[in-house]
Steps between C-alpha positions, in 0.01 A plus 500: 500500500622846401210668685564291806873588493398869493267450795771325698752787417257765607405326835879438558580870437235612737650264761849642422395847550327408823818327608713806465246714679466246786870525578462866569164465684392450848382140523373470867438744776511457872364746776523502878269709698506567885356758744842656533516581126220748465306528172595861445870411491456157330186514285588150354658367804866383483490403137768335277489377145674187385661498149707231345822694564427630846258649755402863464323765710140494453402787746360824415700793625358673806509870471663745721312573824376138542492375857729213416790604724272542792275192451710214350630241722394666817328279747528144385875502470544698815325229689725233349844636469670833546818441284327531164311827551784748447594344173157456373371848593811655328427312193132588507575873566738512205243336257215709614647794277628302222239217455495139604725206413288213593755235426692637777198519722437141426847398584460678833183308563655175387798563730255559787391139482842353403480480117781560254502821291285467185801537264655176618211309335544339166859619478565277190171543328473880495826598338478211246131553414581724191698209339222259571262739326741526215502115478120486500490767233729309272289190538180695420650654187617154389160354565325745271718397212334222297821366322742282689823635348399865569381397848833342585692796364295733724563278801866480444552870437261612777645263760856603398409857559343444841796279609753773388299765672477297816881427518603857421241649745575263794869431462667752266308801644518365852140523588485162665773600746320835545180329584659261745655813674164666517339183628754466774452879596139461505499184710732668738265790565345311793680163518835560674693195407753599225651155453164328470370769263818475284436127459145580391647733238741230380202269461311767297798539273549108457129430435478800265797352293329170493175648371677706234689202350208264556278752308762490213493115514109507482528706190702236343238236590224705356680538174572137478147406592344728238760365229425129582145474631206648295269551798769663716412836345187510712717552803618828349159643598396259770786605735456880477119453532562371849657828629196568729567167675866554523445835659253364767717200577811712558307771683332251739823313561683815610211608719527168672867541548455846655230379733670189609847646555441751773784624723521591869593861418131593478349711783168307461518111490266325264492125404617401142207562261415511132450860392181566293540413140159610384237671692509652861673372815619623827840493681521653848318841470552526134236421235652375178363518143657320206360505144607486137546831324463601141835341396353161593222575245770525243625151601166365471460662149835318413343167618180552293654607175781233512243228598291585198806520264602144646153362415529612143853383454413166653208462265740581212747229606223237528333588171816544293745224610753599222486873581799660672 
């Protein structure tokens, strides 16, 4: 039993380290290529990296002297619309000397077909992800503790710390209000309906508040469950182990939302579509590539380690009915 407890603790520790690393890691990458984005200026295409807390630039900087300013967006956009060219060319000329911001480039492409800016996706999940990771970390630490009383103590102390951190961060320090303001500003970059955008911002604030207090309520349920039900402790590892699934479901759902909520501002009209989740696809003249990145490997490591730890703990519970 003691040897098994050490193995469970070791596996959980590996998963915990991977959990922390995964929060700061790129989980998935997406790239777009097209003839009007030449390889010398965009060696990886228009590439962005998805993290749990946001979307980041995945492009390599193009050095000075690249032909980006002369080649990008010439031709295809000229044939379709003239109103975007001065803006886009100015942006590309500026970036030619300073490197590329492919999140901005992707937003430009998305706007071209009537999509929302990337930052408007997952407006509740991204700023609150750190607290969910804290919630999972506390559960994992408690799972590694073999004694019930010590396990409950770890849960109560850990959850109290996460709840206090969440309340102070979001309300006392005003980061929820700041996030809503940034969301409204980003949504208004292309969408010129201030009243409607403000209503969206109010919804983001309300849903965020519900999620925050809902998470605190769930903490109470977890503590009560572990205190009353012996097998409930298995959920302490079972839920964090499903992080790869949680990410894919959320990622796919938001891709569906973006592809099925197109707006008439686009210069090029396309039918609602499901953006590529995994593999290669094509939209208009753009080829799309979407694949897991090394951060997703960390999520799979969490899944494997916690699954093995769960099997061992489950065996202990079956073989030692009187054990804690």
